LOGU-266063 format. One record per residue (C-alpha): residue in three letters; x, y, z. Coordinates in Angstrom, 2 decimals, padded with zeros to 5 digits. Example, Ala and Ser with C-alpha at 12.3 -4.5 7.8 and 13.67 -1.06 7.14 Angstrom:
   resn      east     north        up
    ALA    012.30   -004.50    007.80
    SER    013.67   -001.06    007.14
END
This chain:
   resn      east     north        up
    MET   -012.99   -017.45    020.32
    GLN   -016.54   -017.74    018.78
    ARG   -016.31   -014.14    018.67
    GLU   -013.59   -013.58    017.27
    LYS   -013.83   -015.59    014.33
    LEU   -017.06   -013.43    013.49
    GLN   -014.75   -010.28    013.04
    LEU   -013.78   -010.50    009.47
    PRO   -017.87   -011.66    008.05
    LEU   -018.74   -008.73    010.95
    GLN   -016.62   -005.81    009.56
    THR   -016.68   -006.63    005.86
    SER   -020.11   -006.25    005.76
    SER   -020.27   -003.21    008.22
    LEU   -017.89   -001.68    005.40
    ILE   -020.30   -002.91    002.74
    ALA   -022.66   -000.80    004.26
    GLY   -020.54    002.13    004.65
    PHE   -019.40    002.17    001.26
    MET   -023.01    001.79    000.27
    VAL   -024.10    004.97    001.79
    TRP   -021.23    006.92    000.83
    VAL   -022.07    006.63   -002.74
    LEU   -025.68    007.09   -002.49
    ILE   -025.51    011.18   -004.09
    SER   -023.44    010.15   -007.22
    SER   -025.51    006.92   -007.97
    LEU   -028.68    008.51   -007.47
    MET   -027.31    012.05   -008.88
    PRO   -029.34    011.49   -012.66
    SER   -032.65    011.57   -010.92
    ILE   -031.42    014.16   -008.51
    LYS   -031.04    016.56   -011.66
    GLN   -034.10    015.98   -012.46
    ASP   -035.55    017.44   -009.60
    ILE   -032.07    019.81   -008.57
    ASP   -031.17    022.02   -011.05
    LEU   -027.18    021.88   -011.43
    THR   -024.39    022.87   -013.34
    ASN   -021.76    020.52   -014.66
    GLN   -019.18    021.74   -012.39
    GLN   -022.21    021.80   -009.60
    THR   -022.80    018.66   -010.25
    ALA   -018.41    016.96   -009.89
    LEU   -018.33    019.42   -006.44
    VAL   -021.57    017.43   -004.92
    THR   -020.41    014.16   -006.14
    ALA   -016.81    014.71   -005.09
    VAL   -017.61    016.46   -001.42
    PRO   -018.40    012.84    000.24
    VAL   -014.77    012.59   -000.80
    ILE   -013.36    014.81    001.44
    LEU   -014.82    013.73    005.09
    GLY   -014.23    010.16    003.85
    SER   -010.65    010.86    003.52
    ILE   -009.65    013.33    006.62
    LEU   -011.20    011.10    009.14
    ARG   -009.62    007.66    008.08
    VAL   -006.60    009.35    010.01
    PRO   -008.57    009.59    013.47
    LEU   -010.74    006.49    012.90
    GLY   -007.93    004.51    012.48
    TYR   -006.25    005.86    015.40
    TYR   -009.44    005.44    017.93
    THR   -009.90    001.95    016.68
    ASN   -006.75    000.91    018.15
    LYS   -007.59    002.96    020.98
    TYR   -011.39    001.64    021.42
    GLY   -011.50   -001.08    019.22
    ALA   -013.63   -001.51    015.89
    ARG   -017.32   -002.45    017.95
    LEU   -017.57    001.19    019.11
    MET   -016.00    002.77    016.02
    PHE   -018.56    001.16    013.75
    SER   -021.36    001.86    015.26
    ILE   -020.79    005.20    016.35
    SER   -020.47    005.96    012.49
    PHE   -023.49    004.06    011.75
    PHE   -025.42    006.11    014.19
    ILE   -023.56    009.56    013.06
    LEU   -024.85    008.86    009.78
    LEU   -028.54    008.65    010.20
    PHE   -028.30    012.62    010.16
    PRO   -026.87    013.18    006.82
    VAL   -028.93    010.56    005.39
    TYR   -032.24    011.70    006.36
    TYR   -031.25    015.63    005.43
    ILE   -029.88    014.26    001.93
    SER   -033.83    012.56    001.57
    MET   -035.43    016.33    002.00
    ALA   -032.30    017.95    000.26
    ALA   -034.27    020.45   -002.14
    SER   -031.10    022.57   -003.20
    PHE   -027.07    022.83   -004.20
    ILE   -026.31    023.93   -000.70
    ASP   -028.29    021.04    001.10
    LEU   -026.43    018.33   -001.19
    ILE   -023.20    020.01   -000.23
    ILE   -023.72    019.77    003.54
    GLY   -024.84    016.51    003.77
    GLY   -022.88    015.17    001.35
    LEU   -019.62    016.25    003.82
    ILE   -020.96    014.17    006.48
    LEU   -022.28    011.28    004.70
    GLY   -017.89    010.73    003.56
    LEU   -018.03    009.25    007.08
    GLY   -019.38    005.89    005.39
    GLY   -016.15    006.06    003.10
    ALA   -013.95    006.54    006.38
    THR   -015.18    003.43    008.11
    PHE   -012.79    001.45    006.41
    SER   -009.79    002.14    007.70
    ILE   -011.67    000.98    011.05
    GLY   -010.84   -002.61    009.67
    VAL   -007.41   -002.46    008.40
    THR   -006.49   -001.47    011.62
    SER   -008.66   -004.07    013.54
    LEU   -008.28   -007.50    011.48
    PRO   -005.02   -007.99    011.13
    LYS   -005.20   -008.84    015.00
    TYR   -006.07   -011.72    014.68
    TYR   -004.35   -013.13    012.26
    PRO   -000.91   -013.95    011.69
    SER    001.43   -011.88    009.70
    GLU    001.49   -014.24    006.33
    LYS   -002.28   -013.84    006.53
    HIS   -002.35   -010.11    006.25
    GLY   -002.64   -009.18    002.49
    PHE   -005.27   -012.03    001.78
    VAL   -007.36   -010.80    005.22
    ASN   -007.33   -007.07    004.40
    GLY   -008.35   -008.31    000.56
    ILE   -011.43   -009.63    002.00
    TYR   -012.45   -006.77    004.48
    GLY   -011.41   -004.67    001.33
    ALA   -013.78   -006.60   -001.00
    GLY   -016.63   -004.55    000.84
    ASN   -015.63   -001.97   -001.93
    ILE   -018.79   -003.78   -003.02
    GLY   -021.20   -001.92   -001.30
    THR   -020.42    001.07   -003.71
    ALA   -021.61   -001.35   -006.90
    ILE   -024.72   -002.51   -004.86
    THR   -025.83    001.21   -004.26
    ALA   -024.75    002.47   -007.92
    PHE   -026.74   -000.82   -009.37
    SER   -029.77   -000.62   -007.09
    ALA   -030.79    002.76   -005.73
    PRO   -031.25    003.96   -009.53
    VAL   -033.58    001.11   -010.29
    LEU   -035.07    001.89   -006.38
    ALA   -035.44    005.79   -007.29
    SER   -037.31    005.11   -010.89
    THR   -040.13    003.48   -008.46
    LEU   -040.15    004.82   -005.31
    GLY   -038.55    008.63   -006.12
    TRP   -035.06    009.35   -005.01
    GLU   -035.65    010.87   -001.74
    THR   -037.05    007.63   -000.60
    THR   -034.47    005.29   -001.91
    VAL   -032.28    007.45    000.32
    ARG   -034.64    007.02    003.67
    VAL   -034.37    003.09    002.74
    TYR   -030.65    003.81    003.59
    LEU   -031.74    004.64    007.34
    ILE   -032.97    001.27    008.12
    LEU   -029.73   -000.47    006.82
    LEU   -027.89    002.19    009.35
    ILE   -029.76    001.25    012.30
    LEU   -029.28   -002.53    011.53
    PHE   -025.70   -002.54    011.18
    GLY   -025.13   -000.21    014.59
    ILE   -026.95   -002.91    016.42
    LEU   -025.20   -005.61    015.15
    ASN   -021.33   -003.93    015.92
    LEU   -023.13   -003.63    019.33
    ALA   -024.16   -006.98    019.62
    PHE   -021.52   -009.17    018.27
    GLY   -018.39   -006.63    018.32
    ASP   -015.75   -008.21    019.83
    LYS   -015.47   -005.83    023.38
    LYS   -012.04   -007.77    024.25
    GLU   -010.26   -006.36    021.16
    LYS   -006.56   -005.78    021.61
    ARG   -005.75   -001.91    022.25
    ILE   -003.28    000.11    021.75
    ASN   -003.02    003.25    023.79
    ILE   -000.15    005.46    022.02
    PRO   -000.88    009.06    021.74
    ILE   -001.23    010.17    018.26
    LYS    001.23    012.66    018.21
    GLN    003.77    009.94    019.37
    GLN    002.94    007.85    016.54
    LEU    002.87    010.57    013.55
    SER    006.55    012.13    015.06
    ALA    007.49    008.24    014.25
    VAL    006.55    007.79    010.96
    TYR    005.92    011.17    009.52
    LYS    009.61    011.30    008.13
    ASN    009.67    008.01    006.46
    THR    009.74    007.72    002.82
    THR    008.07    004.46    002.64
    LEU    005.06    006.05    004.40
    TRP    004.77    008.75    001.63
    ALA    005.58    006.25   -001.51
    LEU    002.79    003.90    000.19
    CYS   -000.18    007.04    000.42
    LEU    001.06    007.72   -003.74
    PHE    000.71    004.32   -004.54
    TYR   -003.05    004.26   -002.80
    PHE   -003.58    007.77   -003.64
    ILE   -003.37    006.45   -007.60
    THR   -005.16    002.96   -006.99
    PHE   -007.91    003.26   -004.63
    GLY   -008.29    007.34   -006.13
    SER   -008.73    005.62   -009.41
    PHE   -011.66    003.38   -008.18
    VAL   -013.21    005.97   -006.23
    ALA   -012.89    008.53   -009.01
    PHE   -014.67    006.23   -011.20
    THR   -017.45    005.28   -009.33
    ILE   -018.34    008.74   -008.51
    TYR   -017.62    009.65   -011.84
    LEU   -019.06    007.27   -014.27
    PRO   -022.72    007.30   -013.56
    ASP   -023.06    010.68   -014.65
    PHE   -020.36    010.46   -017.47
    LEU   -022.09    007.72   -019.14
    SER   -025.33    009.15   -019.04
    ASN   -024.03    012.56   -020.58
    ASN   -021.28    011.40   -022.83
    PHE   -022.90    008.50   -024.29
    GLY   -026.68    009.02   -023.76
    LEU   -027.39    006.14   -021.77
    THR   -030.24    005.77   -019.13
    ALA   -029.48    005.99   -015.93
    VAL   -029.96    002.31   -015.12
    ASP   -027.66    001.18   -017.49
    ALA   -025.48    003.58   -016.45
    GLY   -025.72    002.28   -013.19
    LEU   -025.26   -001.29   -014.06
    ARG   -022.10   -000.61   -015.91
    THR   -020.66    001.16   -013.23
    ALA   -021.61   -001.58   -010.95
    GLY   -019.78   -003.92   -013.10
    PHE   -016.39   -001.65   -012.88
    ILE   -016.98   -001.78   -008.94
    ALA   -017.46   -005.41   -008.97
    LEU   -014.43   -006.06   -010.81
    SER   -012.35   -004.23   -008.77
    THR   -013.68   -005.15   -005.75
    LEU   -013.45   -008.73   -006.77
    PHE   -009.41   -008.76   -007.81
    ARG   -008.91   -006.77   -004.20
    PRO   -008.61   -010.28   -002.07
    VAL   -006.60   -011.67   -005.51
    GLY   -004.21   -008.65   -005.18
    GLY   -003.29   -009.72   -000.97
    TRP   -003.00   -012.90   -001.75
    LEU   -000.69   -012.40   -004.30
    SER    001.35   -010.08   -001.98
    ASP    000.86   -012.64    000.52
    ARG    002.92   -015.05   -001.82
    PHE    005.26   -013.19   -004.19
    ASN    007.48   -009.74   -004.12
    PRO    004.57   -007.22   -003.28
    PHE    006.76   -004.53   -005.17
    ILE    007.11   -006.67   -008.35
    ILE    002.83   -006.74   -008.10
    LEU    002.74   -002.93   -008.30
    ILE    004.99   -002.73   -011.31
    GLY    002.44   -004.62   -012.74
    VAL   -000.33   -002.45   -011.80
    PHE    000.92    001.07   -012.75
    SER    002.34   -000.56   -015.74
    GLY   -001.56   -001.42   -016.29
    LEU   -002.88    002.13   -015.29
    THR   -000.23    003.76   -017.19
    PHE   -001.73    001.90   -020.42
    SER   -005.16    002.18   -019.25
    GLY   -005.00    006.02   -019.42
    VAL   -003.46    006.63   -022.79
    LEU   -006.11    004.54   -023.92
    LEU   -008.89    006.77   -022.13
    SER   -007.51    010.04   -024.04
    PHE   -007.76    008.62   -027.57
    SER   -011.01    006.26   -027.62
    PRO   -013.98    007.89   -028.79
    THR   -015.97    004.91   -029.05
    ILE   -018.06    002.96   -025.82
    GLU   -016.15   -000.35   -026.73
    LEU   -012.91    001.36   -026.75
    TYR   -013.99    003.12   -023.42
    THR   -014.84    000.48   -021.88
    VAL   -011.64   -002.08   -022.30
    GLY   -010.01    001.35   -020.69
    VAL   -012.28    001.52   -017.82
    LEU   -012.15   -002.51   -017.00
    THR   -008.51   -002.27   -017.56
    VAL   -008.11    000.32   -014.73
    ALA   -010.99   -001.69   -012.69
    PHE   -008.32   -004.50   -012.33
    CYS   -005.59   -002.74   -011.59
    ALA   -006.83   -000.67   -009.08
    GLY   -008.30   -003.96   -007.70
    ILE   -004.86   -005.68   -007.56
    GLY   -002.95   -002.54   -006.15
    ASN   -005.50   -001.62   -003.52
    GLY   -004.93   -005.31   -002.22
    THR   -001.17   -005.00   -002.07
    VAL   -000.78   -001.94   -000.70
    PHE   -002.24   -002.87    002.73
    LYS    000.04   -006.12    002.35
    LEU    002.51   -003.55    002.68
    VAL    001.91   -001.69    005.67
    PRO    001.81   -003.66    008.54
    LEU    005.38   -004.96    006.94
    TYR    007.02   -001.30    007.28
    PHE    004.75   -000.04    010.53
    SER    003.78   -003.26    012.76
    LYS    003.81   -000.81    015.83
    GLN    001.96    002.69    014.20
    ALA   -000.30    000.47    012.12
    GLY   -003.31    002.14    013.14
    ILE   -002.10    005.82    012.15
    VAL   -000.23    004.66    009.03
    ASN   -003.76    002.93    007.92
    GLY   -005.62    006.04    008.43
    LEU   -002.80    008.19    006.61
    VAL   -002.68    005.78    003.56
    ALA   -006.40    005.41    003.22
    ALA   -006.56    008.97    003.63
    MET   -004.43    009.73    000.58
    GLY   -006.30    007.04   -001.32
    GLY   -009.68    008.86   -000.67
    LEU   -008.48    012.07   -001.59
    GLY   -007.66    010.74   -004.98
    GLY   -010.93    010.24   -005.86
    PHE   -011.83    013.73   -005.13
    PHE   -009.82    015.60   -007.39
    PRO   -010.09    013.24   -010.39
    PRO   -013.51    013.91   -011.54
    LEU   -013.13    017.96   -010.27
    VAL   -010.05    017.87   -012.85
    LEU   -012.19    015.98   -015.52
    THR   -014.82    018.37   -015.71
    THR   -012.65    021.78   -015.82
    VAL   -010.78    020.17   -018.59
    PHE   -013.93    019.37   -020.62
    SER   -015.24    022.99   -019.83
    ILE   -012.08    024.55   -021.30
    THR   -011.72    021.90   -023.90
    GLY   -014.26    020.07   -024.93
    HIS   -012.85    016.51   -024.15
    TYR   -011.79    014.57   -021.51
    SER   -007.99    013.26   -022.98
    ILE   -005.99    015.74   -020.68
    GLY   -007.40    014.39   -017.75
    PHE   -007.04    010.88   -018.96
    MET   -003.79    011.53   -019.78
    ALA   -002.61    012.88   -016.12
    LEU   -003.72    009.59   -014.79
    SER   -000.95    007.73   -017.14
    GLU    001.76    010.19   -016.35
    VAL    000.89    009.67   -012.26
    SER    001.05    006.20   -013.24
    LEU    004.37    006.38   -014.96
    ALA    006.11    008.19   -012.00
    SER    004.68    005.79   -009.55
    LEU    005.84    003.02   -011.71
    VAL    009.50    004.86   -012.06
    ILE    008.96    004.81   -007.73
    VAL    007.91    001.50   -007.24
    LEU    011.47    000.13   -009.50
    TRP    013.59    002.05   -007.45
    MET    012.11    000.56   -004.01
    PHE    011.99   -002.70   -005.45
    TYR    016.14   -002.64   -005.92
    GLN    016.43   -000.70   -002.63
    ASP    014.34   -003.73   -000.89
    LYS    016.50   -006.41   -002.82
    LEU    019.62   -004.45   -001.71
    GLN    018.55   -003.96    002.03
    VAL    018.04   -007.97    002.13
    GLU    021.32   -008.58    000.75
    SER    022.68   -005.51    003.48
    LYS    020.98   -007.76    006.32
    ILE    022.40   -011.33    005.33
    ILE    025.92   -009.83    005.32
    ASN    025.22   -008.35    008.75
    SER    023.92   -011.72    010.01
    THR    026.53   -013.60    008.82
    ALA    028.02   -015.48    011.57
    GLN    031.76   -015.64    009.39
    GLY    033.93   -012.32    009.55
    MET    033.45   -010.97    006.02
    MET    035.07   -007.70    004.19
    ILE    034.25   -006.08    000.77
    THR    036.91   -004.46   -001.31
    ASP    036.31   -002.66   -004.80
    LYS    038.57   -003.99   -007.57
    GLN    041.54   -001.66   -006.47
    GLY    041.49   -004.03   -003.27
    VAL    039.87   -000.67   -001.38
    ILE    037.73   -002.04    001.65
    GLN    034.02   -000.91    000.84
    LYS    032.16   -002.94    003.95
    VAL    032.74   -005.16    006.86
    ASN    029.85   -007.08    008.77
    PRO    029.52   -007.33    013.24
    ALA    031.54   -010.58    012.56
    PHE    034.56   -008.81    011.32
    THR    034.56   -006.70    013.93
    THR    034.30   -009.19    016.69
    VAL    037.30   -011.00    015.12
    THR    039.79   -008.72    014.57
    GLY    038.59   -005.75    016.84
    TYR    038.47   -002.92    014.32
    GLU    035.46   -001.09    013.70
    PRO    033.74   -000.36    010.65
    GLU    035.05    003.23    010.19
    GLU    038.66    002.31    011.38
    VAL    038.95    000.12    007.78
    ILE    036.76    001.52    005.47
    GLY    038.85    003.49    002.79
    LYS    042.04    000.95    003.56
    LYS    043.51   -001.90    002.30
    PRO    043.55   -005.39    003.81
    SER    047.44   -004.92    004.25
    VAL    046.52   -003.24    007.86
    LEU    045.44   -006.76    009.12
    ARG    049.17   -008.35    008.09
    SER    050.77   -009.93    010.85
    GLY    054.52   -010.41    009.33
    HIS    054.24   -014.22    008.91
    HIS    053.83   -014.48    005.37
    GLY    056.35   -013.35    002.92
    PRO    056.14   -011.71   -000.42
    LEU    056.01   -015.36   -002.33
    PHE    052.76   -016.34   -000.38
    TYR    050.89   -012.81   -001.04
    GLU    052.22   -013.68   -005.17
    ASN    050.58   -016.77   -005.14
    LEU    047.49   -015.57   -003.31
    TRP    046.90   -013.69   -006.28
    ASP    047.76   -015.93   -009.13
    GLN    045.32   -018.31   -007.84
    LEU    043.14   -015.87   -007.72
    ASN    043.70   -013.77   -010.70
    ASP    043.14   -017.64   -012.66
    GLN    040.35   -019.50   -010.70
    GLY    038.70   -016.68   -009.48
    TYR    038.92   -017.65   -005.71
    TRP    041.74   -018.39   -003.08
    GLU    041.29   -020.01    000.07
    GLY    043.43   -021.61    002.95
    ASN    044.78   -020.81    006.54
    ILE    046.63   -017.48    006.95
    TRP    047.80   -015.06    009.69
    ASN    046.60   -011.69    010.69
    LYS    046.84   -009.24    013.18
    ARG    044.16   -007.76    015.77
    LYS    043.77   -004.32    016.70
    ASN    045.48   -004.71    019.76
    GLY    048.42   -006.44    017.79
    GLU    047.41   -010.13    018.66
    THR    048.03   -012.40    015.80
    TYR    045.84   -015.31    015.11
    LEU    045.25   -018.15    012.35
    GLU    041.63   -017.92    010.30
    TRP    040.65   -019.83    006.96
    LEU    040.37   -017.44    004.53
    THR    038.06   -017.55    001.31
    ILE    038.56   -014.36   -001.28
    SER    036.31   -014.56   -004.52
    LYS    035.69   -012.63   -007.82
    VAL    032.53   -011.06   -008.00
    ARG    031.67   -009.98   -011.31
    ASN    028.61   -007.76   -013.02
    ASP    026.21   -009.29   -016.00
    ALA    029.08   -008.31   -018.33
    GLY    031.76   -010.10   -016.67
    GLU    033.77   -007.14   -015.58
    LEU    035.23   -007.32   -012.42
    ILE    033.45   -005.63   -009.58
    TYR    034.11   -006.57   -006.14
    TYR    036.49   -009.09   -003.78
    VAL    034.37   -010.47   -001.24
    GLY    036.89   -012.61    001.76
    GLN    034.85   -014.47    004.23
    PHE    037.06   -016.08    007.29
    ASN    036.74   -018.15    010.62
    ASP    038.65   -017.38    013.26
    LEU    040.77   -020.92    014.07
    SER    043.02   -019.76    016.76
    ARG    040.55   -020.43    019.56
    HIS    039.46   -023.68    017.87
    ILE    043.05   -024.59    018.40
    GLU    043.01   -023.26    021.63
    GLU    039.64   -025.54    022.52
    GLN    041.46   -028.77    020.90
    LYS    044.43   -028.21    022.90
    ILE    042.57   -028.16    026.17
    THR    040.57   -030.83    025.45
    GLN    043.65   -033.20    024.63
    GLU    045.20   -032.28    027.73
END
């Protein structure tokens, strides 16, 4: 039990270490460029390359975490990272940085280890908050963004990179020593898990949402240090400090997003997130001063943090049996979301001389995501309403305003014997028993029209021809404009109750 309690702090601190290593190149880029001659496009590519492997490897890491546990996956990842970190410390060319940076992406891929492992230790109502706490390991990027330039100004960037070797060895050993050897394992073949989810539109919607929220976080993290130095003339240390502020704010609000999604509808939170990102994209497109630019960037930090915490609340809600592979896919798309923007912004700048079009792209994609979230929100409400209807013990029949049956629930079939396809499209007269004359139905409709509902005993007929007595309530359903849209009939079979009473009396 004690070892289980250690997993949240151990895995969160491990993610901090992984993310510290992940952004080494982007954080030290102003210093690296003093020794290695790089064009603007080469700089953008070098800083974006670690995101590639950091995205692609999230899928297998999520899968193998379910199979072998977080202890082994974290340890192996940290020991492998020793090689690219040492190689980068000796880099002397653009190609060296590309090769080392590609493998360095493993540090970012470690994210999918914890989001797959930690929910096993907590009830579902805490998954949002727990994943939010773990996701706060993003702060590792802020630590490196702030500290690496400071160390580089004293030690040189090569020695600064080698300092991270100590960090990797330390956390590799810590995970071997304190990781949970008895973590619950899920050994379902990856092909089987993929075939079960790849056609699910919810999966791809969540991938898009995380592509925007986490992609924005990663893109600004790797893009800001060099951009602030070049565009506003800030020193490497000042640019690193401002970047660290962006990362810290986004990281702080990640667990807040998880906590909010545990208590409120996650789709409502995402509506606010994408509204804010749409606004910030427009603001950044037209902000020539560093003050307005700062407002736009901090808005991105706030919305990205809240959004990152919210998306991973939704994953276990929809994919409890395939959480490992889905966590990996969603996380991978988030990482890829951080790869493209720096390249797009650099290309746009080289063609137009400014970044406005690139930031407008963020606004437009966020707006499209907002539309999708709104659609999913209302679809979710409809599904909840459908589940309520299908779970109701009373027989239920819904007709349009012309009295044509649109939907019936399982209890309707149990009482009447009619399957849904046998009555949908027909009128309720299919159930008439012949016990009541025209005057009965005239009075029924008169009361229904005058009072908006009718209730009483009525004899109806089952599919097998047997008549039965039911207590029926018919209600009108109107829209917000007051127009009639449905009639809803709810009924209980009284005949069996009457027979039970007779047996009791005898």
